[in-house]
RODO-2510 file (C-alpha; in nm, 4 decimals, decimal comma):
residues 358
     n   res          X          Y          Z
     1     x     2,1831     8,9301    13,9842
     2     x     2,3135     9,3036    13,9300
     3     x     2,3485     9,4242    13,5668
     4     x     2,7117     9,4312    13,4985
     5     x     2,8129     9,8258    13,3003
     6     x     2,9315     9,8333    12,9769
     7     x     3,1330    10,1724    12,8697
     8     x     3,2428    10,3150    12,6083
     9     x     3,5411    10,5160    12,6576
    10     x     3,6712    10,8122    12,4038
    11     x     4,0167    10,9770    12,5191
    12     x     4,2099    11,2735    12,3266
    13     x     4,3582    11,4763    12,5478
    14     x     4,6845    11,4866    12,3994
    15     x     4,8426    11,3127    12,0831
    16     x     4,6534    10,9325    12,0767
    17     x     4,2945    10,9220    11,9170
    18     x     4,1791    10,6608    12,1437
    19     x     3,8326    10,4744    12,2359
    20     x     3,7532    10,1414    12,4247
    21     x     3,4393     9,9080    12,4918
    22     x     3,5184     9,7465    12,8146
    23     x     3,2369     9,6075    13,0829
    24     x     3,2537     9,5182    13,4506
    25     x     3,2980     9,1278    13,4732
    26     x     3,2417     8,9453    13,8281
    27     x     3,5607     8,9239    13,9342
    28     x     3,5109     9,3395    14,0394
    29     x     3,7711     9,4093    13,7476
    30     x     3,7058     9,4545    13,3701
    31     x     3,6712     9,2548    13,0097
    32     x     3,8428     9,4875    12,7791
    33     x     3,6070     9,4398    12,5123
    34     x     3,8100     9,6666    12,2944
    35     x     4,0884     9,9060    12,2991
    36     x     4,1927    10,0749    12,0108
    37     x     4,4500    10,3408    12,0343
    38     x     4,5984    10,5429    11,7231
    39     x     4,9160    10,7292    11,8256
    40     x     5,0350    11,0578    11,7139
    41     x     5,4259    10,9856    11,7226
    42     x     5,5773    11,0188    11,3720
    43     x     5,3980    11,3381    11,3149
    44     x     5,5438    11,4628    11,6378
    45     x     5,8871    11,3137    11,6501
    46     x     6,0436    11,5765    11,4092
    47     x     5,9577    11,8626    11,6569
    48     x     6,0793    11,6598    11,9700
    49     x     5,7618    11,7387    12,1367
    50     x     5,3293    11,7487    12,0763
    51     x     5,2001    12,0194    11,8119
    52     x     4,8411    12,0986    11,9477
    53     x     4,7231    12,2434    11,6124
    54     x     4,8713    11,9303    11,4546
    55     x     4,7724    11,6662    11,7419
    56     x     4,3777    11,8398    11,7197
    57     x     4,4064    11,7894    11,3061
    58     x     4,5103    11,4359    11,3252
    59     x     4,2276    11,3493    11,6225
    60     x     3,9245    11,5236    11,3728
    61     x     4,0507    11,3114    11,1435
    62     x     4,1181    10,9906    11,3000
    63     x     3,8320    11,0230    11,5930
    64     x     3,4979    10,8344    11,3899
    65     x     3,7037    10,5692    11,2544
    66     x     3,8374    10,5044    11,5547
    67     x     3,5630    10,4706    11,7864
    68     x     3,3897    10,2707    11,5417
    69     x     3,6773    10,0237    11,5356
    70     x     3,6258    10,0434    11,8883
    71     x     3,2439     9,9126    11,8746
    72     x     3,3010     9,6540    11,5754
    73     x     3,5611     9,4568    11,7484
    74     x     3,3839     9,4603    12,0624
    75     x     3,0694     9,3105    11,8706
    76     x     2,8706     9,5700    12,1075
    77     x     2,6447     9,8543    11,9297
    78     x     2,5402    10,1829    12,0142
    79     x     2,1920    10,0948    12,1854
    80     x     2,3585     9,8252    12,4016
    81     x     2,6237    10,0238    12,5875
    82     x     2,4828    10,1678    12,9428
    83     x     2,6873    10,5199    12,9501
    84     x     2,9776    10,7295    12,7412
    85     x     3,2869    10,8494    12,8789
    86     x     3,5374    11,1647    12,7391
    87     x     3,8054    11,2755    12,8503
    88     x     3,7240    11,6200    12,9889
    89     x     4,0814    11,7246    13,1326
    90     x     4,3412    11,7858    13,2352
    91     x     4,5154    11,8518    12,8896
    92     x     4,5413    12,0277    12,5494
    93     x     4,2589    12,2174    12,5341
    94     x     4,2153    12,1623    12,1287
    95     x     4,2438    11,8183    12,1482
    96     x     4,0406    11,7169    12,4587
    97     x     3,7214    11,9221    12,2941
    98     x     3,7237    11,7181    12,0201
    99     x     3,6684    11,3622    12,1834
   100     x     3,4695    11,5573    12,4103
   101     x     3,2332    11,6527    12,2088
   102     x     3,1647    11,3381    12,0342
   103     x     3,1062    11,1683    12,3366
   104     x     2,8814    11,4226    12,4525
   105     x     2,7044    11,3637    12,0804
   106     x     2,6942    10,9926    12,0636
   107     x     2,5416    10,9669    12,4398
   108     x     2,2828    11,2739    12,3089
   109     x     2,2119    11,1328    12,0479
   110     x     2,1563    10,7296    12,1843
   111     x     2,0104    10,8609    12,4916
   112     x     2,2815    10,7609    12,7474
   113     x     2,4240    10,9000    13,0672
   114     x     2,7495    11,0613    13,0039
   115     x     3,0445    11,1312    13,2223
   116     x     3,3345    11,3399    13,1624
   117     x     3,6535    11,2235    13,3329
   118     x     3,9567    11,3518    13,4805
   119     x     4,2359    11,2136    13,2655
   120     x     4,4469    11,1981    13,5486
   121     x     4,1312    10,9408    13,7454
   122     x     4,2017    10,7941    13,4716
   123     x     4,5413    10,6854    13,5282
   124     x     4,4480    10,6525    13,9453
   125     x     4,2155    10,3859    13,8827
   126     x     4,3712    10,2075    13,5901
   127     x     4,5165     9,9200    13,7755
   128     x     4,1727     9,8453    13,8940
   129     x     4,1047     9,7051    13,5045
   130     x     4,3144     9,4272    13,6041
   131     x     4,3678     9,3972    13,9658
   132     x     4,1286     9,4144    14,2469
   133     x     4,2258     9,7273    14,4220
   134     x     4,1097     9,8075    14,7567
   135     x     4,0558    10,1668    14,9100
   136     x     4,2154    10,3771    14,9958
   137     x     4,5744    10,3450    14,8459
   138     x     4,8834    10,5700    14,7475
   139     x     4,8901    10,6483    14,3991
   140     x     5,2628    10,7432    14,2613
   141     x     5,1440    10,9006    13,9329
   142     x     5,4599    10,9559    13,6723
   143     x     5,3497    11,0660    13,3288
   144     x     5,4163    11,3580    13,0502
   145     x     5,2637    11,6136    13,2337
   146     x     5,1839    11,4701    13,6142
   147     x     5,3759    11,3699    13,8905
   148     x     5,2545    11,3406    14,2055
   149     x     5,1728    11,1251    14,5129
   150     x     4,8382    11,1018    14,5907
   151     x     4,6471    10,9396    14,8449
   152     x     4,2838    10,7957    14,6780
   153     x     4,0533    10,7483    14,9085
   154     x     3,7304    10,6591    14,7037
   155     x     3,6301    10,7357    14,3550
   156     x     3,6402    11,1268    14,3427
   157     x     3,8442    11,1526    14,6986
   158     x     4,2190    11,2640    14,6940
   159     x     4,4501    11,3749    14,8402
   160     x     4,7710    11,5206    14,7278
   161     x     5,0880    11,4718    14,9420
   162     x     5,3252    11,5681    14,6854
   163     x     5,3700    11,6602    14,3383
   164     x     5,6181    11,8351    14,0795
   165     x     5,6979    12,2153    14,1456
   166     x     5,8379    12,2226    13,7664
   167     x     5,8617    11,9714    13,5137
   168     x     5,6818    11,6373    13,5495
   169     x     5,8820    11,3326    13,5006
   170     x     5,7593    11,2160    13,1362
   171     x     5,8389    11,6009    13,0608
   172     x     6,2282    11,5409    13,1719
   173     x     6,2719    11,2028    12,9987
   174     x     6,1490    11,4136    12,6560
   175     x     6,3795    11,7083    12,7283
   176     x     6,6753    11,4889    12,8121
   177     x     6,6488    11,2531    12,5213
   178     x     6,5662    11,5649    12,2654
   179     x     6,9317    11,7137    12,3929
   180     x     7,0861    11,3491    12,3057
   181     x     6,9170    11,3292    11,9642
   182     x     6,6652    11,0454    12,0772
   183     x     6,3208    10,9923    11,9151
   184     x     6,0199    11,1329    12,0742
   185     x     5,8651    11,0225    12,3072
   186     x     6,2362    11,0052    12,5441
   187     x     6,1095    10,7208    12,7650
   188     x     6,2172    10,4324    12,5542
   189     x     6,5330    10,5121    12,4100
   190     x     6,6697    10,6430    12,7365
   191     x     6,6102    10,3278    12,9049
   192     x     6,7073    10,1286    12,5921
   193     x     7,0887    10,3229    12,5714
   194     x     7,0708    10,3332    12,9266
   195     x     7,1433     9,9986    12,9130
   196     x     7,4872    10,0378    12,7506
   197     x     7,6056    10,3436    12,9375
   198     x     7,8117    10,3667    13,2729
   199     x     7,5001    10,4903    13,5273
   200     x     7,8262    10,6092    13,7277
   201     x     7,9937    10,8497    13,4483
   202     x     7,7867    11,1581    13,5078
   203     x     7,7332    11,3113    13,8774
   204     x     7,4137    11,4991    13,8115
   205     x     7,2057    11,6727    14,0659
   206     x     6,9089    11,5327    14,2384
   207     x     6,7367    11,8706    14,3313
   208     x     6,5510    11,9155    14,6458
   209     x     6,5748    11,5328    14,7418
   210     x     6,6814    11,6207    15,1077
   211     x     6,3576    11,9039    15,1437
   212     x     5,9780    11,9798    15,0921
   213     x     5,8371    11,6587    15,1821
   214     x     5,7522    11,4109    14,8783
   215     x     5,7801    11,7516    14,6605
   216     x     6,0017    11,6393    14,3914
   217     x     6,1830    11,9041    14,1329
   218     x     6,3628    11,7798    13,7814
   219     x     6,4443    12,0965    13,6537
   220     x     6,7398    12,1820    13,7552
   221     x     6,8761    11,7841    13,6528
   222     x     6,7311    11,9169    13,3072
   223     x     6,9903    12,2098    13,3115
   224     x     7,2443    11,9640    13,4071
   225     x     7,1990    11,7237    13,1515
   226     x     7,2012    12,0541    12,9413
   227     x     7,5247    12,1290    13,0538
   228     x     7,6844    11,8140    13,0075
   229     x     7,5443    11,7608    12,6790
   230     x     7,7104    12,0591    12,4978
   231     x     8,0050    11,8334    12,5630
   232     x     7,9149    11,5306    12,4654
   233     x     7,9505    11,5958    12,0157
   234     x     7,7526    11,3156    11,9214
   235     x     7,9579    11,0861    12,0929
   236     x     7,7706    10,7809    12,1171
   237     x     7,9577    10,6115    12,4344
   238     x     7,8831    10,9721    12,5689
   239     x     7,5033    10,9067    12,5049
   240     x     7,4519    10,6245    12,6763
   241     x     7,6468    10,7355    12,9677
   242     x     7,4242    11,0227    13,0093
   243     x     7,1224    10,8040    12,9511
   244     x     7,2279    10,5356    13,2437
   245     x     7,3381    10,8657    13,4928
   246     x     7,0155    11,0221    13,4151
   247     x     6,8085    10,7203    13,4877
   248     x     7,0100    10,6493    13,7771
   249     x     6,9802    10,9840    13,9263
   250     x     6,5841    10,9795    13,8366
   251     x     6,5767    10,6239    14,0360
   252     x     6,7323    10,7920    14,3366
   253     x     6,4665    11,0511    14,3154
   254     x     6,1835    10,8580    14,3124
   255     x     6,3677    10,6205    14,5784
   256     x     6,3661    10,8573    14,8417
   257     x     6,0458    11,0719    14,7913
   258     x     5,8496    10,7526    14,7320
   259     x     5,9443    10,6089    15,1024
   260     x     5,8970    10,9751    15,2420
   261     x     5,5432    10,9478    15,1167
   262     x     5,4787    10,5981    15,2070
   263     x     5,5347    10,7137    15,5584
   264     x     5,3239    11,0563    15,5310
   265     x     5,0163    10,7655    15,3875
   266     x     5,0709    10,5738    15,6620
   267     x     5,0495    10,8476    15,9076
   268     x     4,7108    10,9882    15,7851
   269     x     4,6066    10,6113    15,7785
   270     x     4,7066    10,3928    16,0262
   271     x     4,6388    10,1455    15,7093
   272     x     4,9275     9,8763    15,7507
   273     x     4,8511     9,6409    15,4951
   274     x     4,7964     9,8473    15,1830
   275     x     4,8883     9,9140    14,8222
   276     x     5,1240    10,1748    14,6214
   277     x     4,9358    10,1955    14,2710
   278     x     5,1863    10,3336    14,0055
   279     x     5,0350    10,4890    13,7277
   280     x     5,0892    10,7014    13,3943
   281     x     5,3375    10,6600    13,1002
   282     x     5,6874    10,6583    13,2090
   283     x     5,5078    10,3416    13,5089
   284     x     5,6096    10,1503    13,2175
   285     x     6,0179    10,2037    13,2431
   286     x     6,1660     9,8296    13,4101
   287     x     6,4011    10,0249    13,5858
   288     x     6,1581    10,2050    13,7481
   289     x     5,9644     9,9292    13,8160
   290     x     6,2485     9,6968    13,9427
   291     x     6,3330    10,0221    14,1697
   292     x     5,9810    10,0475    14,3415
   293     x     5,9227     9,7039    14,3534
   294     x     6,2867     9,6900    14,5773
   295     x     6,1968     9,9290    14,7829
   296     x     5,8412     9,8047    14,8555
   297     x     6,0130     9,4945    14,9417
   298     x     6,2191     9,6906    15,1935
   299     x     5,9222     9,8523    15,3937
   300     x     5,7205     9,5709    15,3409
   301     x     5,4061     9,6983    15,0886
   302     x     5,2318     9,5695    14,8043
   303     x     5,3075     9,7308    14,4488
   304     x     5,0672     9,7359    14,1913
   305     x     5,1567     9,8334    13,8579
   306     x     4,9213     9,8804    13,5713
   307     x     4,9656     9,6368    13,2752
   308     x     5,1857     9,7839    13,0224
   309     x     4,8648     9,8680    12,7694
   310     x     4,7336    10,1054    13,0382
   311     x     5,0084    10,2908    13,1214
   312     x     4,9693    10,5388    12,8568
   313     x     4,7081    10,7164    12,7599
   314     x     4,4163    10,5129    12,6332
   315     x     4,0399    10,4908    12,6761
   316     x     3,9797    10,2052    12,8603
   317     x     4,1120    10,3670    13,1644
   318     x     3,8806    10,6389    13,1056
   319     x     3,5654    10,4322    13,0547
   320     x     3,6515    10,2120    13,3804
   321     x     3,6026    10,5348    13,5249
   322     x     3,3423    10,6581    13,3901
   323     x     3,1755    10,3041    13,5265
   324     x     3,3219    10,4059    13,8844
   325     x     3,1839    10,7527    13,8589
   326     x     2,8400    10,6599    13,7111
   327     x     2,8066    10,3607    14,0499
   328     x     2,8232    10,6921    14,2371
   329     x     2,5741    10,8705    14,0577
   330     x     2,8138    11,0843    13,9661
   331     x     2,7460    11,2109    13,6233
   332     x     2,7991    11,5101    13,3648
   333     x     2,5829    11,7936    13,2406
   334     x     2,6025    11,7811    12,8467
   335     x     2,7269    12,1353    12,8562
   336     x     3,1005    12,0631    12,9908
   337     x     3,3936    12,2420    12,9031
   338     x     3,7075    12,1003    12,8499
   339     x     3,9589    12,1969    13,1058
   340     x     4,3435    12,2213    13,0844
   341     x     4,4065    12,2167    13,4151
   342     x     4,2014    11,9693    13,6807
   343     x     4,3855    11,8559    13,9728
   344     x     4,2707    11,5354    14,1822
   345     x     4,2874    11,7296    14,4929
   346     x     4,0850    12,0570    14,4371
   347     x     4,2081    12,2014    14,7490
   348     x     4,5981    12,1227    14,7067
   349     x     4,8154    12,4211    14,6224
   350     x     4,9320    12,5065    14,2787
   351     x     5,2636    12,4284    14,3449
   352     x     5,4299    12,5651    14,0123
   353     x     5,5619    12,9214    13,9482
   354     x     5,8080    13,1976    14,1337
   355     x     5,7959    13,2649    14,4925
   356     x     5,7541    12,8939    14,5745
   357     x     5,8572    12,8378    14,9542
   358     x     5,9645    12,4846    15,0302
***
């Protein structure tokens, strides 16, 4: 009988301080022994976004307690784990360094293998915590810092099909929410107030929707929202209409671009029975889930969403990615440094900046 691996995961890439202890099970998924997350939303809400220095300070203050709590809840001690995984990028360097350094220290002290995990790979593999997933599959990653379509061929093997050329989708939600004087992060409030508004009230642009393959753009949409919100003057009904119109526009863009990505995936893989994995913080949005689910029924493919607790940043997905990498004999040296940029597909062109040809 093969030993089931148990890993400690640590996540501090942005404004969540998180630690988890997870173990493989006989179903090929994970037993979540603990998954502890300390959110900094209240600290950053008044600024309308994350302040890196404040986030790093909070990580330093909380990380030791969060890791101890994760071990206590799991009823597992350090000497019983098989390895340590910590997010090494991409993200805010001052934040990443906190979790990465303590992860390396625990691994060195306990003489355990250490794996520096790509945060995006954590999201990409996160549905495997609960669902049995099969390679290759198509990934739609929608988070605060990233929006991309990727073929996940295997652990550590990725091919990018499309990405945002400017703002990430989560960023567009946050900036729109800030213009409407909603709370940070913006996604939950936009989804909440959209239910009270008329989604056809504002006609908003859908940048590059008919070109550039499955690349996406949200900057022009954000500019149009800014122009309209200047006329709203705190009118509650108009705010609700904008939230609804913005969300409807996002869903139209995602539906069109996902359709193109699915067609590209099918041409490249010839895999008829496949899964679309939708991961990242924005994957918690119910209207987006319903939109993609509707498309999956229309195009006859399977769609898998992570459980809501694993959509946002968490350490369970980092521990799981660590286990998957360890099983492929991919470990990290203890002199590994944090990376602010770390694409899943290392050969993919960098798609942001002036002079970009679409």
